[in-house]
DOKEDREN-393794 format. One record per atom (N, C-alpha, C): residue in three letters; x, y, z. Coordinates in steps of 0.001 Angstrom, whole numbers, plus 500000, padded with zeros to 6 digits. Layout:
! DOKEDREN-393794
AlaXYZ/...
//
This chain:
! DOKEDREN-393794
Met500836498821500000/Met500000500000500000/Met500881501242500000/Gly500387502319499376/Gly501148503558499354/Gly500550504543498379/Met501012505779498429/Met500476506827497579/Met500882506600496119/Pro500171507225495168/Pro500507507053493754/Pro501950507465493473/Gly502650506659492687/Gly504008506997492295/Gly505085506584493267/Val504691505924494381/Val505683505569495395/Val506445504293495036/Gly505955503545494044/Gly506692502374493567/Gly506075501032493895/Lys504780501011494202/Lys504111499750494570/Lys504184498734493434/Thr503731499149492265/Thr503691498229491123/Thr505090497797490706/Thr506027498724490731/Thr507408498404490360/Thr507994497346491279/Leu507761497494492582/Leu508280496526493552/Leu507663495148493339/Val506334495110493214/Val505658493825493041/Val506058493176491717/Ala506188493977490667/Ala506580493429489360/Ala507964492791489428/His508856493414490173/His510210492860490311/His510178491506491023/Val509450491448492135/Val509352490196492887/Val508628489132492061/Tyr507553489538491394/Tyr506745488628490576/Tyr507588487973489482/Ser508449488762488852/Ser509283488226487768/Ser510257487167488270/Ile510602487251489547/Ile511550486296490128/Ile510854485013490581/Val509711485166491278/Val509095484004491933/Val508121483239491052/Lys507678483820489937/Lys506615483163489170/Lys507032481801488610/Val508330481587488459/Val508797480291487949/Val508550479172488958/Asp508272479526490206/Asp508041478520491250/Asp506574478103491353/Phe505713478666490489/Phe504282478378490557/Phe503815477655489295/Asp502752476870489471/Asp502158476164488330/Asp501328477103487457/Ala500746478116488077/Ala499890479058487346/Ala500095480457487915/Val500173481439487030/Val500393482826487464/Val499470483747486679/Ala499033484822487321/Ala498179485806486645/Ala498396487175487274/Trp498480488179486424/Trp498627489575486872/Trp497498490377486238/Ile496666490997487063/Ile495520491758486571/Ile495548493166487151/Thr495360494168486298/Thr495218495548486767/Thr493735495849486942/Val493359496315488137/Val491944496492488477/Val491487497927488240/Ser492122498914488879/Ser491786500336488801/Ser490450500642489475/Asp490020501907489376/Asp488840502338490139/Asp487531501948489475/Ser487556501700488181/Ser486332501326487469/Ser486502499906486931/Tyr485713498975487464/Tyr485870497586487042/Tyr484526496868487049/Arg484464495762486295/Arg483336494846486327/Arg483890493469486651/Ile483238492768487565/Ile483725491464487997/Ile483895490521486812/Glu482923490519485912/Glu483010489615484759/Glu484244489918483918/Asp484530491211483720/Asp485716491578482940/Asp486995491108483623/Leu487049491263484947/Leu488234490828485686/Leu488433489319485573/Leu487336488569485710/Leu487441487114485607/Leu487887486691484208/Arg487412487387483196/Arg487838487065481824/Arg489337487359481640/Lys489802488434482258/Lys491231488746482180/Lys492060487680482888/Ile491570487233484054/Ile492272486177484787/Ile492317484898483954/Ala491174484556483353/Ala491116483356482510/Ala492085483470481335/Ala492155484652480741/Ala493071484856479617/Ala494525484705480058/Glu494844485228481243/Glu496202485105481775/Glu496569483640482006/Leu495559482851482374/Leu495783481432482650/Leu495605480561481408/Ser495317481208480270/Ser495107480506478986/Ser493928479543479055/Ile492854479969479735/Ile491623479179479808/Ile490656479704478751/Asp490108478831477944/Asp489165479232476897/Asp487775479415477500/Val487346480676477627/Val486018480968478198/Val485254481921477282/Ala485500481798475994/Ala484932482742475032/Ala483420482860475138/Asn482730481752475320/Asn481264481776475341/Asn480679481569476739/Ala481533481610477741/Ala481069481341479111/Ala480394482557479722/Glu479356482308480517/Glu478729483373481282/Glu479406483450482646/Met478888484333483506/Met479544484626484774/Met479832483364485597/Arg478826482534485778/Arg479001481337486599/Arg480006480383485971/Gly479926480254484661/Gly480854479379483961/Gly482289479875484050/Leu482459481196484038/Leu483788481783484191/Leu484408481366485517/Ala483637481590486593/Ala484125481281487936/Ala484454479794488080/Glu483577478941487555/Glu483798477496487666/Glu485031477053486879/Ser485225477639485711/Ser486376477269484877/Ser487688477627485568/Ile487735478816486156/Ile488949479246486855/Ile489198478370488076/His488123478108488839/His488235477287490048/His488748475885489706/Thr488171475292488676/Thr488562473935488272/Thr490012473895487797/Tyr490390474897487026/Tyr491754474934486486/Tyr492803475033487594/Leu492509475814488630/Leu493488476048489692/Leu493489474960490760/Gln492449474124490761/Gln492342473074491778/Gln493588472188491756/Gly494217472042492924/Gly495387471183493044/Gly496685471814492581/Lys496636473061492157/Lys497837473735491660/Lys498397474721492693/Lys499656475016492515/Lys500302476090493257/Lys500247477326492367/Tyr499556478367492825/Tyr499323479509491943/Tyr499520480836492677/Ile499747481886491891/Ile499875483237492430/Ile499056484189491566/Leu498321485079492225/Leu497498486071491536/Leu497855487454492066/Val498189488365491162/Val498449489758491527/Val497284490613491046/Leu496677491346491968/Leu495634492318491640/Leu496233493700491872/Asp496563494362490800/Asp497266495643490881/Asp496288496815490855/Asp496530497790491728/Asp495745499029491772/Asp494288498777492147/Val494081498144493285/Val492731497876493808/Val492247499102494575/Trp491077499595494225/Trp490522500778494881/Trp489439500424495897/Asn488786499302495708/Asn487620498960496521/Asn487866497654497264/Ala487792497716498601/Ala488035496515499412/Ala486994495436499158/Gln485825495825498678/Gln484754494864498436/Gln485098493904497295/Leu486019494310496446/Leu486399493465495310/Leu486801492067495771/Trp487632491986496798/Trp488115490687497245/Trp486969489829497763/Thr486014490444498446/Thr484842489717498933/Thr484055489129497774/Glu484030489856496657/Glu483236489442495503/Glu483874488299494712/Ile485180488156494779/Ile485816487151493913/Ile486578486060494664/Arg486727486171495972/Arg487618485231496663/Arg487153483778496571/Asn485834483552496475/Asn485338482173496397/Asn485638481508495057/Val486078482302494093/Val486438481735492788/Val487685480860492912/Phe488522481164493877/Phe489831480518493963/Phe489831479397494997/Pro490290478211494610/Pro490287477058495517/Pro491303477224496645/Thr490947476697497807/Thr491858476740498957/Thr492253475339499411/Ser491380474342499177/Ser491715472962499549/Ser492500472301498419/Asn493504471536498787/Asn494366470839497829/Asn495065471801496864/Ser495163473059497263/Ser495811474054496418/Ser496629474987497310/Thr497627475605496711/Thr498414476605497423/Thr498318477906496652/Gly497492478802497145/Gly497288480070496466/Gly497982481211497189/Arg498584482100496428/Arg499195483308496967/Arg498574484506496261/Phe498141485477497046/Phe497466486645496485/Phe498213487910496896/Val498464488763495918/Val499147490031496169/Val498264491152495643/Leu497936492112496502/Leu497123493255496115/Leu497937494527496306/Thr497901495424495339/Thr498486496749495528/Thr497355497764495541/Ser497499498793496362/Ser496430499778496483/Ser496959501064497102/Arg496271502148496801/Arg496548503414497468/Arg495548503656498598/Lys494602502720498776/Lys493527502873499759/Lys493837502099501041/His493736502777502181/His494013502143503468/His493047500996503737/Glu491794501141503327/Glu490787500115503617/Glu491140498776502976/Val491863498813501864/Val492263497572501203/Val493306496832502038/Ser494186497575502691/Ser495220496932503512/Ser494626496225504721/Leu493401496589505102/Leu492751495952506248/Leu492248494549505921/Leu492310494163504645/Leu491874492823504248/Leu492841491747504732/Val494066492137505036/Val495079491165505447/Val495563491493506853/Thr496308490573507441/Thr496866490815508766/Thr497933491903508684/Arg498200492506509811/Arg499195493572509849/Arg500557493079509366/Glu500870491820509691/Glu502162491266509296/Glu502270491076507786/Ser501130490920507122/Ser501136490665505677/Ser501086491943504851/Ala500780493058505487/Ala500653494327504763/Ala501996495054504725/Ile502350495540503559/Ile503576496322503393/Ile503180497738502988/His503557498705503806/His503253500106503515/His504518500768502965/Leu504480501134501704/Leu505632501792501090/Leu505614503280501415/Glu506721503767501906/Glu506876505180502215/Glu507742505841501142/Pro507661507170501014/Pro508567507863500087/Pro510026507568500423/Leu510886507699499440/Leu512299507392499627/Leu512961508340500621/Gln513905507802501379/Gln514733508628502252/Gln515687509463501392/Pro516205510581501943/Pro517065511473501146/Pro518220510771500435/His518896509850501115/His520042509180500490/His519618508383499259/His518533507613499396/His518066506812498268/His517521507705497146/Ser516913508831497525/Ser516447509787496514/Ser517625510324495712/Trp518721510602496404/Trp519927511116495742/Trp520492510095494761/Val520584508862495184/Val521125507809494316/Val520267507657493065/Leu518935507648493236/Leu518031507493492097/Leu518110508696491171/Phe518205509893491750/Phe518313511115490949/Phe519573511079490083/Cys520710510752490692/Cys521977510714489947/Cys521954509633488871/Lys521301508524489175/Lys521190507444488197/Lys520432507913486960/Gly519436508786487143/Gly518674509300486015/Gly519351510469485327/Ala519837511431486116/Ala520414512652485550/Ala521749512397484862/Phe522497511408485360/Phe523831511136484810/Phe523951509692484329/Trp522860509182483754/Trp522817507785483333/Trp523875507464482286/Asn524299508486481535/Asn525264508260480461/Asn526710508400480927/Asp526898508750482203/Asp528244508868482763/Asp528623507570483466/Asp529867507203483365/Asp530314505950483980/Asp530180505964485493/Asp530490507107486130/Asp530491507135487595/Asp529149507537488199/Lys528223508052487358/Lys526891508468487836/Lys526983509472488990/Glu528007510339488957/Glu528223511298490036/Glu527781512693489614/Cys527204513433490563/Cys526778514807490311/Cys527958515748490555/Pro528274516630489599/Pro529366517590489805/Pro529121518451491041/Leu530175518816491714/Leu530077519554492969/Leu529278520841492814/Glu529483521558491697/Glu528816522850491517/Glu527310522710491293/Leu526838521491490997/Leu525407521279490765/Leu524701520626491950/Gln525444520227492963/Gln524855519429494037/Gln523808520189494850/Lys524059521454495142/Lys523090522234495921/Lys521763522340495176/Leu521834522605493876/Leu520623522714493073/Leu519970521348492895/Ala520787520305492798/Ala520246518949492678/Ala519375518616493884/Trp519835519010495074/Trp519040518742496277/Trp517722519513496258/Lys517707520690495639/Lys516453521444495528/Lys515455520692494645/Phe515947520141493542/Phe515077519330492682/Phe514537518128493451/Ile515422517454494178/Ile515034516253494922/Ile513988516580495972/Thr514143517714496645/Thr513177518119497676/Thr511787518289497085/Lys511713518855495892/Lys510411519048495249/Lys509740517719494894/Cys510540516680494712/Cys509989515373494326/Cys509346514632495490/Gln509559515106496711/Gln508884514558497895/Gln509120513053498080/Gly510255512570497617/Gly510596511171497827/Gly509895510188496918/Leu509159510668495920/Leu508437509766495016/Leu509337509349493847/Pro509586508051493710/Pro510493507568492657/Pro510109508030491256/Ile508819508058490962/Ile508402508410489604/Ile508776509849489273/Ala508644510754490252/Ala508997512154490033/Ala510511512329489956/Ile511238511639490839/Ile512703511728490840/Ile513265511222489517/Thr512740510101489049/Thr513215509524487790/Thr512938510458486620/Cys511741511035486597/Cys511366511912485478/Cys512212513178485442/Ile512414513821486599/Ile513204515055486587/Ile514663514741486298/Gly515139513586486768/Gly516513513194486466/Gly516722512992484980/Arg515794512281484350/Arg515915512039482910/Arg515728513334482116/Leu514887514242482619/Leu514725515538481960/Leu516050516298481968/Leu516709516328483120/Leu517973517053483240/Leu519100516368482472/Ser518985515059482279/Ser520039514340481550/Ser520126514794480098/Gly519039515372479593/Gly519034515865478225/Gly519490517307478106/Lys519865517920479221/Lys520343519301479234/Lys521851519325479483/Pro522538520363479005/Pro523962520497479349/Pro524116520596480866/Pro525071519877481461/Pro525221519877482921/Pro525912521143483423/Thr525240522279483222/Thr525776523559483687/Thr524803524179484671/Leu525324525026485543/Leu524489525673486549/Leu523420526541485892/Ala523789527261484839/Ala522834528141484164/Ala521676527348483564/Glu521982526213482943/Glu520945525393482306/Glu520014524792483355/Trp520568524272484439/Trp519753523672485497/Trp518916524728486214/Glu519486525913486426/Glu518731526987487086/Glu517548527409486232/Asn517716527374484923/Asn516625527716484017/Asn515468526733484163/Val515784525434484268/Val514751524418484483/Val514090524615485842/Tyr514897524886486853/Tyr514360525039488209/Tyr513450526257488312/Arg513828527356487655/Arg512976528553487686/Arg511619528263487075/Gly511615527449486023/Gly510338527078485414/Gly509454526319486377/Leu510048525411487149/Leu509287524664488152/Leu508814525584489260/Asp509704526469489700/Asp509390527345490826/Asp508279528326490484/Ser508242528784489231/Ser507180529712488840/Ser505829529028488846/Gln505797527756488459/Gln504550526996488509/Gln504074526849489941/Leu505031526600490854/Leu504675526431492257/Leu504142527732492832/Ala504751528858492413/Ala504314530152492923/Ala502879530446492524/Lys502471529957491345/Lys501094530163490897/Lys500119529245491615/Asp500664528253492349/Asp499836527284493074/Asp498878526576492128/Val499376526275490935/Val498537525620489939/Val498449524121490195/Ile499566523509490466/Ile499624522068490659/Ile500583521746491788/Pro500398520622492463/Pro501327520221493517/Pro502716519952492952/Asn503700519870493856/Asn505099519694493448/Asn505305518548492474/Val504781517385492812/Val505056516202492000/Val504438516341490618/Asp503201516790490556/Asp502577517010489258/Asp503372518024488445/Met503920519009489137/Met504707520035488474/Met505963519441487836/Ile506609518523488555/Ile507802517862488021/Ile507452517084486756/Leu506371516321486821/Leu505978515501485677/Leu505532516375484511/Lys504855517469484832/Lys504404518373483777/Lys505599518964483029/Ala506667519252483765/Ala507873519787483127/Ala508444518784482133/Ser508374517509482455/Ser508864516468481545/Ser508035516428480268/Leu506722516659480408/Leu505853516687479234/Leu506143517907478370/Glu506336519064479020/Glu506563520302478284/Glu507886520268477523/Asp508823519457477989/Asp510147519402477371/Asp510165518556476100/Leu509078517849475822/Leu509048516972474645/Leu508987517783473352/Pro509772517419472338/Pro509623518028471013/Pro508219517752470468/Tyr507782518571469520/Tyr506396518524469037/Tyr505985517133468568/Asn506763516529467665/Asn506384515213467135/Asn506366514152468221/Leu507335514214469128/Leu507408513230470207/Leu506248513416471181/Lys505839514661471397/Lys504706514921472294/Lys503429514313471724/Asn503212514444470421/Asn502030513840469803/Asn502025512321469987/Cys503181511707469804/Cys503281510250469981/Cys502978509866471421/Phe503482510651472358/Phe503263510379473777/Phe501787510528474148/Leu501155511623473727/Leu499742511843474045/Leu498870510763473420/His499255510284472251/His498521509195471599/His498503507950472487/Cys499620507662473141/Cys499699506483474020/Cys498747506602475206/Ala498474507824475649/Ala497601508030476808/Ala496140507742476495/Leu495774507693475221/Leu494380507470474845/Leu493956506012474984/Phe494907505125475223/Phe494578503719475466/Phe494137503548476918/Pro493427502451477235/Pro492991502227478622/Pro494170502177479589/Glu493879502449480849/Glu494912502430481884/Glu495618501076481931/Asp496940501123481990/Asp497795499933482070/Asp497701499040480837/Tyr497239499585479736/Tyr497137498823478489/Tyr498538498464477995/Gly498698497244477527/Gly499985496812476978/Gly500153497326475557/Leu501035498280475363/Leu501266498884474051/Leu502306498059473293/Lys501868497363472267/Lys502775496539471472/Lys503593497418470521/Arg504855497122470396/Arg505778497960469626/Arg505315498176468189/Lys505048497108467460/Lys504668497244466055/Lys503340497971465900/Met502383497658466777/Met501069498283466697/Met501165499789466880/Ile501875500220467932/Ile501917501645468237/Ile502715502405467185/Met503769501787466649/Met504555502440465604/Met503720502656464348/Arg502945501640463970/Arg502111501762462770/Arg501031502815462960/Gln500479502905464157/Gln499458503919464420/Gln500052505322464355/Trp501239505498464890/Trp501897506807464810/Trp502119507221463356/Ile502586506272462557/Ile502858506576461147/Ile501559506902460416/Ala500515506095460669/Ala499221506320460014/Ala498616507657460416/Ala498862508086461656/Ala498306509351462148/Ala499096510557461664/Gly500233510313461034/Gly501033511419460515/Gly501997512015461515/Phe502220511334462635/Phe503148511857463643/Phe504605511659463223/Ile504843510665462372/Ile506199510405461869/Ile506193510836460407/Lys506460512094460169/Lys506238512639458836/Lys507460512552457929/Glu508642512649458493/Glu509829512731457662/Glu510845511669458044/Lys511528511193457046/Lys512640510288457306/Lys513820511110457835/Glu514549510542458772/Glu515682511239459362/Glu516954510421459175/Glu518009511080458691/Glu519316510440458572/Glu519230509114457811/Asn518517509148456681/Asn518386507963455825/Asn517731506780456529/Arg516933507053457531/Arg516217505982458229/Arg514791505896457709/Thr514205504708457783/Thr512812504534457384/Thr511902505139458446/Leu510625505308458097/Leu509660505823459069/Leu509573504907460280/Glu509646503592460031/Glu509586502632461138/Glu510772502799462081/Glu511936503053461516/Glu513131503240462351/Glu513044504531463155/Val512487505575462546/Val512290506831463279/Val511305506619464423/Ala510210505901464134/Ala509200505632465160/Ala509790504822466309/Glu510633503856465968/Glu511260503044467017/Glu512193503898467872/Gly512833504873467237/Gly513671505802467987/Gly512855506647468947/Tyr511646507027468519/Tyr510749507790469403/Tyr510344506956470617/Leu510044505685470371/Leu509698504795471484/Leu510847504713472486/Ala512048504546471961/Ala513221504454472831/Ala513411505741473630/Glu513130506877473003/Glu513285508157473697/Glu512260508319474816/Leu511028507871474594/Leu510006507949475643/Leu510369507049476822/Val510955505897476525/Val511431505019477603/Val512596505676478325/Asn513498506274477563/Asn514663506933478145/Asn514255508068479083/Arg513160508751478744/Arg512667509846479582/Arg511771509339480711/Ser511608508027480809/Ser510774507391481846/Ser509301507769481724/Leu508857508101480518/Leu507448508397480286/Leu506690507150479836/Leu507413506142479378/Leu506858504812479124/Leu507720503798479862/Gln507086502734480329/Gln507800501673481025/Gln507823500418480154/Val508933499710480183/Val509061498470479415/Val508364497344480162/Val507491496633479469/Val506777495496480048/Val507403494182479604/Glu507824494133478347/Glu508282492856477782/Glu509391493079476759/Ser510398492234476806/Ser511459492215475801/Ser511534490807475214/Asn512003490710473959/Asn512137489375473369/Asn513479488756473763/His513738487546473275/His514941486816473682/His516220487529473276/Ala516117488396472260/Ala517296489129471797/Ala517471490456472528/Gly516549490749473455/Gly516640491991474214/Gly515907493155473582/Arg515194492907472480/Arg514455493983471816/Arg513165494259472579/Leu512877495537472798/Leu511686495917473549/Leu510441495659472708/Glu509465494981473284/Glu508281494570472527/Glu506979495152473065/Ser506917495439474356/Ser505661495895474946/Ser505942496950476013/Tyr505030497939476090/Tyr505228499073476987/Tyr503932499371477736/Arg504048500152478808/Arg502880500672479508/Arg503197502073480002/Met502136502814480324/Met502286504156480865/Met501809504162482312/His502627504683483203/His502247504761484613/His500956505563484736/Asp500058505139485639/Asp498746505778485715/Asp498828507245486117/Val499827507627486925/Val499986509036487303/Val500382509864486088/Ile501326509353485305/Ile501751510058484098/Ile500615510101483085/Arg499860509006482980/Arg498742508966482033/Arg497696510015482380/Leu497411510196483664/Leu496423511191484074/Leu496851512589483641/Leu498122512913483846/Leu498630514213483415/Leu498601514339481896/Ala498924513241481208/Ala498916513258479745/Ala497506513486479207/Leu496511512860479841/Leu495123513054479408/Leu494678514495479630/Asn495098515080480746/Asn494777516487480992/Asn495411517374479925/Lys496647517045479566/Lys497340517802478526/Lys496674517603477174/Ala496261516379476880/Ala495590516088475610/Ala494288516877475490/Lys493563516980476607/Lys492309517738476603/Lys492579519225476458/Glu493582519704477181/Glu493934521126477152/Glu494326521578475753/Glu495038520709475028/Glu495511521064473691/Glu494579520574472590/Cys493394520082472977/Cys492408519562472021/Cys492983518415471188/Phe493958517706471749/Phe494554516573471038/Phe493588515400470989/Gly492929515110472120/Gly492008513986472157/Gly491369513819473517/Glu490294513013473552/Glu489599512723474803/Glu489254511243474861/Val489063510767476091/Val488745509359476327/Val487358509238476919/Tyr486594508271476413/Tyr485294507938477005/Tyr485268506433477249/Asn485051506054478522/Asn485044504621478852/Asn483716504138479406/Gly482678504987479305/Gly481357504567479749/Gly481105504751481223/Ser482089505249481990/Ser481904505369483436/Ser481431506744483859/Ala481567507733483004/Ala481176509089483380/Ala479678509290483219/Ala479113510021484142/Ala477679510309484073/Ala477444511505483154/Gly476266511570482575/Gly475917512706481740/Gly476463512580480335/Glu476349513678479592/Glu476793513667478209/Glu478306513809478124/Phe478844513292477065/Phe480281513346476828/Phe480528514396475759/Ser481257515451476119/Ser481486516552475199/Ser482818516387474483/Val482779516495473172/Val484007516402472371/Val484095517621471454/Asp483725518768471984/Asp483633519972471170/Asp484927520296470428/Cys486072520153471116/Cys487320520555470462/Cys488282519396470257/Ala487896518193470651/Ala488815517055470551/Ala489006516630469099/Arg490256516497468692/Arg490550516036467333/Arg490568514514467244/Arg490660513864468403/Arg490652512397468450/Arg489801511953469623/Ile489068510862469457/Ile488231510323470527/Ile488579508852470716/Ser488842508475471948/Ser489099507078472285/Ser487900506560473065/Val487194505588472488/Val485982505044473107/Val486202503571473400/Trp486019503180474660/Trp486166501778475030/Trp485382501516476302/Gly485102500239476539/Gly484321499865477714/Gly483027499187477304/Lys482255498786478293/Lys481010498050478065/Lys479778498951478156/Asn479827499949479048/Asn478639500763479307/Asn478675502039478475/Leu478404501902477187/Leu478525503031476281/Leu477179503606475861/Glu476102503171476549/Glu474786503640476127/Glu474596505130476387/Gln475425505704477315/Gln475286507126477610/Gln475914507995476530/Leu476734507405475683/Leu477449508173474674/Leu476485508639473591/Arg476455509937473399/Arg475583510506472367/Arg476078511888471939/
//
């Protein structure tokens, strides 16, 4: 449990990647604040490679229960907002003749009450020393020693203080600064931009840090980034799919340095990962990046930016009332409850 951006999903993903080989069956599902039990069960079935294409609710539950019976399994429910969720689905999973392990991540205290105190892990913001190490790793990632020059250290601590110990903010500001000349004048210019936003009391410190990373994107790269935000939360962005969509949308307009449009698009993907605006989900056996996701905190800011610039809007059927697209140049529509859309 912990606040957004503190590293809950990152920590669990790291552990999950290590221990999953010890289980007969594994499944990772992102829940979020808007969910339907049937959709979650279908996602679990898909993760377990169970064919439930024509199954109704009861059949879904029975298929999952039967498949897991007698197996050693682990289920991760990421980003749980409602404690009632576990009450609604726990009977789906067998407990006799089976060894089940369940991991839930949440920003809600009520969810942590579902388990014993010994089983709950509360992630706190990073301590100053760890914040410094992470900042230097991002800001000086291209240097062998990853050390901050003495003349920049005082200002570096000011940046770190604004990040409030949140890894996502520290990583983003570090990667933003890594693209600037490591001079006091250049860093002070970035810091003044952040400080002016704070003086206006427009957004909290962390949002301000992330917003600066968005504002620093070149025009074509910003369009590609905002396009990624129009997909559902935690959606797995496949490399070939997203590159082709960028090209079709006209975001990759010119060939650069005798490279094909596909090569330019792949370079854009690499740059978004380098700036920590996209996270790598999957690589192939040769180490080539194949699948990406956008952190939900960054996605929220990106959607606000997309709306502000009339780039696009998202409708998922959960909002009440009419959906206005007066200035949106792109509309992303997904979900089951779309009868309100008109």
